[in-house]
N, C-alpha and C positions, 0 to 999 in steps of 0.2 A: 729786115726784121723776121722774115719767114724762117730762116735757119735758127734764129734765136728761139722762136716758138717751138721748133722741133727739138732743139737742145734742151729747153726747159721741160718739155714733155718727158724726154728721156730721163733727165735728172730727177724729177719728181717721181717718176715710175720706179726708178732704181732705189731711191730712198725708201719709198713705201714697201717694196719687197724686202729690202734688207732689214728695216726696222721691225717688220712683222716677224721675220725669221728669228731675229735676235730676241725679241720679247717672248715669243711663243716658246722658244727654246728654254727660257728661264722657268716657264710653267711646267714643262715636262710633257709627257705623252697624253694623248686623249684617252680618258678612262673607258672602260669596257661597258659599264652600265649606262643605259639611256639617261637616267636621272643625273648621274654624275657627269655625263657629257654635256647636258644642258647647263648645269652649274659651272662647269669648267669653261665652256664657251662664253657664258655670261660674264665670268670673271675676266676673261680676255677682253671682252668688249668694254669693260670699265677701266682698263689700263690706259692711262693718258698717252703713252707712246704708241700703243696700237691704234688709238684714235687718230694720232698724228699720221700714221700710215694710211688710214682711210682718207683723211683730209688731203694727204699728198696725192692720192689717186684722183680725188676730185679736182685739185689744182692742175694736175697733169691733163685732165680732160678739158679744162678751160684753155690751156695752152694749145692742146691739140685742135680744138675748134678754131683758134686763131690761125694755126698753121694751115688748116684746111681752106682758109680764105686766100692763102698765098700760093699754094701748090695743088697740083692734081694728086689725088690720093694714091694713085699708082706710082707716083714719084716719091711722095713723102713717107708712105708706110714702110718701105724697106728700111728706112733709117731707124725705125722703132726697133729693129733687130739689134741695134747697138746696145739696147738695154740688156739683151741676153749676154752679150760679151761683158759688159760692165758688171752685171750681177755675178757672172761666173768668176771674173777676176777678183772682185771684192770678196766674194764668199770664200775663195781660197785663202786670202790674207786675213779676213776677219773671223772666219769660222773653221779654218783648217780643212776645208772640204778637199777631196782628192782631185788631182789632175790626172786624167787618163788620155791616152793617145786618141781615143774616139772623140772625146770632148774637144780636144785641140783641133782635130780635123774638122769636126762639125762647126766650131766657131770660125775656123779659117774659111770654110765655105760660106758662112753667113757674111763675113767681111767682104769676100770676093763678090758675093751677090750685091752687096750695098755699092761697091765700087762700080760694077757693071751697070746697075740700075741708075746710079747718079749721073752716068754719062749720057743718059737719054734726054736730058732737058734741053 
């Protein structure tokens, strides 16, 4: 069950990040004036899908606590880096974000780090 908890943490984390990006993109850029910023941010907080992103972060935290009962943090935490990989891949497909050689190299190093760290159990 421990790996399920880690996987669920990653899944809910990725969902939260992507849903926030998608919904915030619909609202546009942050205004310049302080008063307008406050109104803008309050509108974001009232969006049900943005709230689902926050709820997702909370649920991810619950699964992370469960994962911490099964693994040492030094072993489990590197798996959280998979969220970077998934967010990157999904943002390319969902938002058309650019793929650069630097990003690919960086993500490859993250995956390599996860593989090396997972061998330590």
